[in-house]
N, CA and C of each residue as an Amber inpcrd file, in Angstrom:
protein
   375
  15.5670000  -0.4610000   0.0410000  16.3780000  -0.9150000   1.3980000
  14.9170000  -2.1560000   1.4290000  13.7030000  -1.3170000   1.8940000
  12.7340000  -2.7020000   2.2710000  12.4180000  -3.3490000   0.9620000
  12.0540000  -3.0160000  -0.4160000  12.0800000  -4.0560000  -1.1420000
  13.1980000  -4.9120000  -1.1480000  14.2250000  -4.8750000  -0.8610000
  15.1910000  -6.4450000  -0.8310000  14.7020000  -7.0500000   0.1590000
  14.2570000  -7.2300000   1.1090000  13.3630000  -8.0220000   1.6680000
  12.4510000  -8.9150000   1.4290000  11.9220000  -7.8430000   0.6110000
  10.4780000  -8.6750000   0.0520000  10.4410000  -9.1610000  -1.5080000
   9.6180000 -10.1020000  -1.5090000   9.2370000 -10.7620000  -3.3600000
   8.8740000  -9.5010000  -3.9390000   7.8230000  -9.4120000  -3.2670000
   7.2530000  -8.5420000  -3.8100000   6.0080000  -7.0750000  -2.8870000
   5.9890000  -5.5580000  -3.2990000   5.2840000  -5.3890000  -2.3730000
   3.9620000  -4.2180000  -2.5660000   2.9150000  -4.6450000  -1.7110000
   1.6860000  -4.5130000  -2.7360000   1.2660000  -3.0010000  -1.7770000
   0.6800000  -2.1800000  -2.5340000   0.8420000  -0.6000000  -1.8960000
  -0.7560000  -0.8010000  -1.8720000  -1.4900000  -0.8980000  -0.5780000
  -2.4800000  -1.0320000  -0.4980000  -3.3850000   0.3000000   0.2550000
  -4.5070000   0.9710000  -0.8900000  -4.9370000   2.0190000  -0.7170000
  -6.3050000   1.5480000  -0.2020000  -7.2140000   2.6480000   0.6450000
  -8.5820000   2.1730000   1.1540000  -9.2470000   1.6450000   0.4510000
 -10.0800000   2.1970000  -0.7290000 -10.9460000   1.9750000  -1.6350000
 -12.1750000   3.2010000  -1.3900000 -12.4160000   3.1060000  -2.6540000
 -13.8980000   3.8980000  -2.5040000 -14.9430000   3.4670000  -3.9400000
 -15.7800000   3.8850000  -3.7020000 -16.7780000   3.6730000  -4.5950000
 -16.5480000   4.4760000  -6.2370000 -16.3140000   5.5340000  -5.4800000
 -16.2060000   6.3120000  -6.9910000 -14.7650000   6.1720000  -7.7630000
 -15.2650000   5.9880000  -9.0580000 -14.3640000   5.1400000  -9.5740000
 -12.6340000   6.8560000 -10.3140000 -12.7570000   8.1030000  -9.6560000
 -12.3140000   8.9240000  -9.7600000 -10.8990000   8.7600000  -8.8980000
 -11.5980000   8.8960000  -8.0590000 -10.8230000   8.3050000  -6.5520000
  -9.5830000   7.4590000  -6.8760000  -9.5280000   6.7740000  -7.6950000
  -8.2440000   5.9780000  -7.9950000  -7.2270000   6.5090000  -8.6130000
  -7.6440000   7.2310000  -9.3080000  -6.5680000   8.1280000 -10.4710000
  -5.0670000   8.4240000  -9.7370000  -5.3220000   8.8760000  -8.2810000
  -4.1000000   9.6370000  -7.3650000  -3.1570000   8.1540000  -7.1420000
  -4.1550000   7.7510000  -6.6240000  -3.3420000   5.6330000  -6.4530000
  -2.7450000   5.5570000  -7.6740000  -3.1070000   5.3360000  -8.6870000
  -3.2020000   4.6050000  -9.8090000  -1.7950000   5.2300000 -10.4810000
  -1.5240000   7.0270000 -10.2380000  -0.6520000   7.4620000 -11.0730000
   0.6410000   7.5990000  -9.8800000   0.3740000   7.4460000  -8.8780000
   1.7420000   7.2540000  -7.7610000   2.1490000   6.3960000  -8.4510000
   1.1810000   5.0380000  -8.4600000   2.1930000   3.4650000  -8.7950000
   2.9940000   3.4450000  -9.8700000   2.5230000   4.6440000 -10.6280000
   2.9090000   5.0560000 -12.3120000   4.4580000   5.7260000 -12.0980000
   4.6750000   6.2950000 -11.2390000   5.5740000   7.3020000 -10.8240000
   6.6390000   6.1640000  -9.8330000   6.1920000   5.8030000  -8.7930000
   6.7880000   4.0740000  -8.3390000   7.4810000   3.3670000  -9.6020000
   6.2380000   2.5740000  -9.8950000   7.0500000   1.7330000 -11.1480000
   7.8860000   2.3710000 -12.1870000   8.0010000   3.8010000 -12.3310000
   9.2420000   4.7190000 -13.1530000  10.5330000   3.7930000 -12.0420000
  10.6870000   3.8530000 -11.0660000  11.9700000   3.8360000 -10.0900000
  12.0740000   2.7550000 -10.2910000  11.0810000   1.9080000  -9.5660000
  10.6750000   0.1330000  -9.4930000  10.3810000  -0.4200000 -10.3930000
  10.8570000  -1.9020000 -10.7480000  10.1370000  -2.7330000 -11.2080000
   8.6480000  -3.2760000 -11.3990000   8.2720000  -2.9220000 -12.1040000
   6.3480000  -3.2340000 -11.9140000   6.4800000  -4.3270000 -11.5890000
   7.4090000  -5.2690000 -11.2790000   6.9690000  -7.1290000 -11.2840000
   7.4580000  -6.9710000  -9.7870000   7.5990000  -5.9660000  -8.6350000
   8.0840000  -5.8780000  -7.7720000   6.6970000  -4.9800000  -6.6710000
   6.5650000  -3.7880000  -7.4230000   5.2010000  -3.4690000  -6.8600000
   4.2490000  -3.6200000  -7.4980000   2.9210000  -3.6210000  -6.8110000
   1.2910000  -3.2950000  -7.4750000   0.4330000  -2.9220000  -6.2740000
   0.0640000  -2.0960000  -6.3800000  -1.9660000  -1.5930000  -6.3100000
  -2.1680000  -2.5760000  -5.6290000  -3.2850000  -2.8320000  -4.9730000
  -4.4080000  -3.0810000  -4.5190000  -5.0960000  -2.2440000  -3.1080000
  -6.7140000  -1.9650000  -3.3370000  -7.8320000  -1.8430000  -2.5740000
  -7.8600000  -2.4660000  -1.7190000  -8.6500000  -2.0300000  -0.3500000
  -8.8100000  -2.2430000   1.1200000 -10.9660000  -2.9400000   1.1660000
 -11.2550000  -2.0180000   0.0250000 -12.1640000  -2.5210000  -0.2300000
 -13.1970000  -1.2310000  -0.9920000 -14.2650000  -1.6470000  -1.7520000
 -15.0260000  -1.1260000  -2.4040000 -14.4270000  -0.9170000  -4.2340000
 -14.0470000  -0.9610000  -3.7560000 -13.0820000  -0.9530000  -5.5370000
 -11.8940000  -2.5470000  -5.5030000 -11.4740000  -2.2670000  -6.8990000
 -10.5120000  -3.9180000  -7.4590000  -9.4360000  -3.0430000  -8.0070000
  -8.4520000  -3.8550000  -7.9160000  -8.0940000  -5.3940000  -7.3960000
  -7.4940000  -5.2970000  -6.1860000  -8.5910000  -5.7530000  -5.3060000
  -8.1380000  -6.3580000  -4.0290000  -6.5020000  -7.4620000  -3.8440000
  -6.3060000  -7.3940000  -2.3140000  -5.1930000  -8.1090000  -2.0080000
  -5.2570000  -9.5630000  -3.1500000  -6.7540000 -10.2630000  -2.7380000
  -6.4090000 -11.3550000  -3.3170000  -6.6930000 -11.3000000  -4.4810000
  -6.9670000  -9.9710000  -5.0880000  -6.5670000 -10.5540000  -7.0310000
  -5.5070000 -10.1660000  -7.4420000  -4.1590000  -9.0690000  -6.2010000
  -3.3660000  -9.2760000  -6.7470000  -2.7610000 -10.7440000  -6.4550000
  -2.7670000 -11.1320000  -5.3800000  -1.7030000 -12.9610000  -5.0590000
  -2.6310000 -13.6960000  -6.7020000  -3.8870000 -13.6090000  -6.8160000
  -3.8050000 -14.2590000  -7.5850000  -3.0140000 -13.9390000  -9.2360000
  -2.3430000 -13.0220000  -9.6740000  -1.8220000 -12.8140000 -10.6190000
   0.1740000 -12.4750000 -10.6980000   0.2360000 -13.0810000  -9.3610000
   1.7590000 -12.8720000  -8.7070000   1.4930000 -14.2950000  -9.1100000
   3.2910000 -14.3690000  -9.5240000   3.6440000 -15.5750000  -9.9910000
   4.0010000 -16.6680000  -8.7810000   3.4370000 -17.8530000  -8.7070000
   3.4880000 -18.9270000  -7.5560000   5.0550000 -18.2930000  -6.8710000
   6.1830000 -18.8820000  -7.0170000   7.2870000 -18.2070000  -6.5640000
   7.6990000 -17.4080000  -5.5710000   6.6980000 -16.0210000  -6.0200000
   6.4850000 -14.7680000  -5.7410000   5.9090000 -14.9250000  -3.6280000
   6.9830000 -15.4070000  -2.4330000   6.6070000 -15.8800000  -1.4900000
   6.1430000 -15.4590000  -0.5600000   7.1830000 -13.9070000   0.1350000
   7.8870000 -13.1210000   0.9660000   6.8020000 -11.4440000   0.7240000
   5.8520000 -11.3420000   0.9940000   5.0070000 -10.2680000   0.4830000
   4.6380000  -9.1560000   1.8400000   5.4260000  -7.9580000   1.4520000
   4.7880000  -6.9590000   1.9830000   3.8370000  -6.3160000   1.7320000
   2.7210000  -5.8860000   2.2910000   1.4060000  -4.7850000   2.1800000
   1.8090000  -3.4210000   2.8920000   2.0700000  -2.6190000   2.1930000
   2.2670000  -1.0760000   2.5260000   1.0960000  -0.2900000   2.6140000
   0.5100000  -0.2400000   3.6120000  -0.3870000   0.6660000   2.8470000
  -0.8120000   2.0760000   3.4530000  -1.2530000   2.9130000   2.1140000
  -1.2440000   4.1430000   1.8020000  -2.0160000   5.0070000   3.2110000
  -2.0060000   4.2920000   3.7930000  -2.9380000   5.1660000   4.9640000
  -2.1730000   6.2070000   5.5520000  -2.8500000   7.0690000   6.5880000
  -1.9610000   8.3750000   7.2000000  -2.1610000   8.1970000   8.7330000
  -2.6970000   6.5630000   9.3280000  -2.7670000   6.4060000  10.4030000
  -3.0510000   4.8190000  10.7670000  -3.2200000   4.2240000  11.9750000
  -2.9370000   3.2690000  12.4760000  -4.4200000   2.5980000  12.8190000
  -5.8060000   3.3900000  12.1080000  -6.9210000   2.7110000  12.5940000
  -7.7930000   1.3440000  13.0060000  -8.6460000   1.2940000  13.2840000
  -9.3850000   0.4130000  13.1470000  -8.9090000  -0.8030000  11.9070000
  -8.6850000  -0.6580000  11.0360000  -8.5620000  -1.2650000   9.7230000
  -7.3570000  -1.6850000   9.6120000  -6.4990000  -1.1210000  10.0740000
  -4.5700000  -1.3170000  10.0070000  -4.7050000  -2.1040000  11.5050000
  -5.6000000  -2.2210000  12.6530000  -5.3690000  -2.6140000  13.8320000
  -6.3330000  -4.3600000  14.0070000  -7.0360000  -4.3820000  13.0080000
  -7.9500000  -5.3930000  12.9640000  -8.1120000  -5.7300000  11.3540000
  -8.6320000  -5.0570000  10.9040000  -9.2060000  -5.8870000   9.7540000
  -8.4630000  -6.5650000   8.4670000  -7.2940000  -5.2460000   8.0940000
  -6.3230000  -5.5890000   7.5900000  -5.4600000  -7.0370000   7.9540000
  -4.9600000  -7.2400000   8.7760000  -4.5980000  -8.6650000  10.0500000
  -4.8700000  -9.7110000   9.8550000  -6.2190000  -9.5950000   9.9890000
  -6.8120000 -10.7640000   9.8830000  -6.8380000 -11.0960000   8.8690000
  -7.4040000 -10.1730000   7.4780000  -7.1390000 -10.7320000   5.9480000
  -5.9970000 -11.3470000   5.8120000  -5.1370000 -10.4530000   6.1740000
  -3.6350000 -11.1460000   6.2290000  -3.3530000 -12.9840000   6.4210000
  -3.8400000 -12.9060000   7.8090000  -3.6750000 -14.1840000   8.5560000
  -4.6150000 -15.2500000   7.9160000  -5.0390000 -14.8920000   7.3180000
  -6.2610000 -16.1020000   6.2450000  -5.4830000 -16.0540000   5.1580000
  -5.0810000 -15.4060000   4.9020000  -4.2900000 -15.3530000   3.5480000
  -2.3790000 -15.4350000   3.2020000  -1.9890000 -15.7930000   4.8060000
  -1.0800000 -16.6490000   4.6680000  -1.3710000 -18.0830000   4.6340000
  -0.2040000 -18.5460000   3.8090000   0.1530000 -20.1790000   3.2700000
   1.1940000 -20.7940000   3.7860000   1.7320000 -21.9990000   3.6490000
   3.2520000 -22.4250000   3.9300000   3.9330000 -22.1020000   2.5710000
   3.1820000 -21.5200000   1.4510000   4.4460000 -21.3320000  -0.1030000
   4.1810000 -19.4510000   0.6310000   3.3100000 -19.0170000   1.0080000
   3.1460000 -17.1500000   0.6060000   3.2460000 -16.5190000   2.0170000
   3.7300000 -15.6390000   2.3040000   3.8060000 -14.9900000   3.9960000
   3.5450000 -13.3660000   3.7140000   2.6750000 -12.9730000   3.7770000
   2.2580000 -11.4180000   3.9950000   2.5950000 -11.2590000   5.3460000
   2.9110000  -9.7500000   5.0320000   3.7840000  -8.5700000   5.7340000
   3.3790000  -7.4820000   6.0480000   2.5520000  -7.4290000   7.0780000
   1.6990000  -5.7090000   7.2160000   2.7530000  -4.8840000   7.8950000
   3.4630000  -4.0280000   6.6780000   4.5260000  -2.7010000   7.2120000
   3.1820000  -1.8920000   8.0660000   4.1890000  -0.5560000   8.8160000
   3.6630000   0.4140000   8.5690000   3.1390000   1.7770000   8.0360000
   1.7740000   2.2390000   8.3460000   1.1610000   2.7790000   7.5190000
   2.0460000   3.5510000   6.8230000   2.3580000   4.2560000   5.4270000
   3.3790000   5.4720000   5.2450000   2.9560000   7.0540000   5.8690000
   1.8360000   6.8790000   6.5330000   2.0010000   8.4300000   7.4400000
   2.9150000   8.1630000   8.5700000   3.4310000   7.3460000   9.4830000
   4.2810000   7.1160000  10.1730000   5.5510000   7.3010000   9.7820000
   5.9400000   7.5800000   8.2380000   7.1030000   8.1910000   7.7370000
   7.6000000   9.2850000   8.1520000   8.4320000   9.6270000   9.0380000
   8.8590000  11.2620000   9.4530000   8.8630000  11.9910000   8.3940000
   9.5070000  11.6800000   6.6640000   9.0260000  11.8560000   5.9860000
   8.4140000  12.6190000   5.1660000   6.6370000  11.7860000   5.1910000
   5.4490000  11.9680000   4.9470000   5.0890000  13.0680000   5.8850000
   5.1620000  12.8350000   7.1630000   4.3680000  13.4470000   8.5360000
   5.6000000  15.3500000   8.2340000   6.9210000  15.5990000   7.6870000
   7.3790000  16.7330000   7.7560000   6.7650000  17.0590000   6.0160000
   6.5480000  16.1810000   5.1390000   6.0750000  16.8550000   4.0460000
   4.4700000  18.0790000   4.5190000   3.7470000  16.8520000   4.9680000
   2.4940000  17.0250000   5.1490000   2.3680000  18.4520000   6.0750000
   3.4790000  18.5130000   7.0590000   3.4650000  19.7320000   7.7360000
   3.9260000  21.0750000   6.8370000   4.5000000  20.8080000   6.3890000
   5.0910000  21.4500000   5.0230000   3.9800000  22.2430000   3.9960000
   3.1740000  21.3490000   3.5180000   2.1530000  22.1370000   3.0550000
   1.1260000  22.7230000   3.8070000   0.9210000  22.0140000   5.3550000
  -0.2420000  22.4780000   5.6680000   0.5030000  24.4770000   5.6780000
   1.5060000  24.3620000   6.6030000   1.9610000  25.4590000   7.4820000
   2.0290000  26.4310000   5.6390000   2.1130000  26.2940000   5.2360000
   2.5820000  27.3510000   3.5560000   1.2080000  27.3720000   3.3440000
  -0.0280000  26.5030000   3.3250000  -1.4880000  27.0190000   2.9740000
  -1.8630000  28.2490000   4.2820000  -1.0920000  28.5970000   5.2580000
  -1.9100000  29.2010000   6.7330000  -0.9300000  30.2640000   7.1200000
   0.3630000  30.5490000   6.1450000   1.3710000  31.5770000   5.9790000
   1.1840000  32.5920000   4.7190000   1.5450000  33.5590000   5.2080000
   2.1550000  34.3530000   3.7200000   3.8100000  34.1040000   3.5960000
   4.0240000  33.3040000   3.2080000   5.5680000  33.4310000   2.8770000
   6.2490000  33.8890000   1.1370000
């Protein structure tokens, strides 16, 4: 549904200096691109590893004008309130607009899945 509003969606993870940390996000991207075309969704990291949002923008075709950034964060902390909006503001041009979406942690389905995962570990079912 949201994908139709945008030419491309960048899934934004935080990043880590440990290369093993990226595996989970790369596997998630592979599952997503199994459903949604690879030319519509990419993965970027905010810091500490590559690719960055800037790296992704370089490889996107010039006609990719309306881009959503979907944070794979649980909540809106300083990064999503200050750092990422500032970064996107600097990257926006007359030809390209980057829009920051709410983090995945705001999705009621994600909250429900986390609740179920936690409570299943705390109860004897």
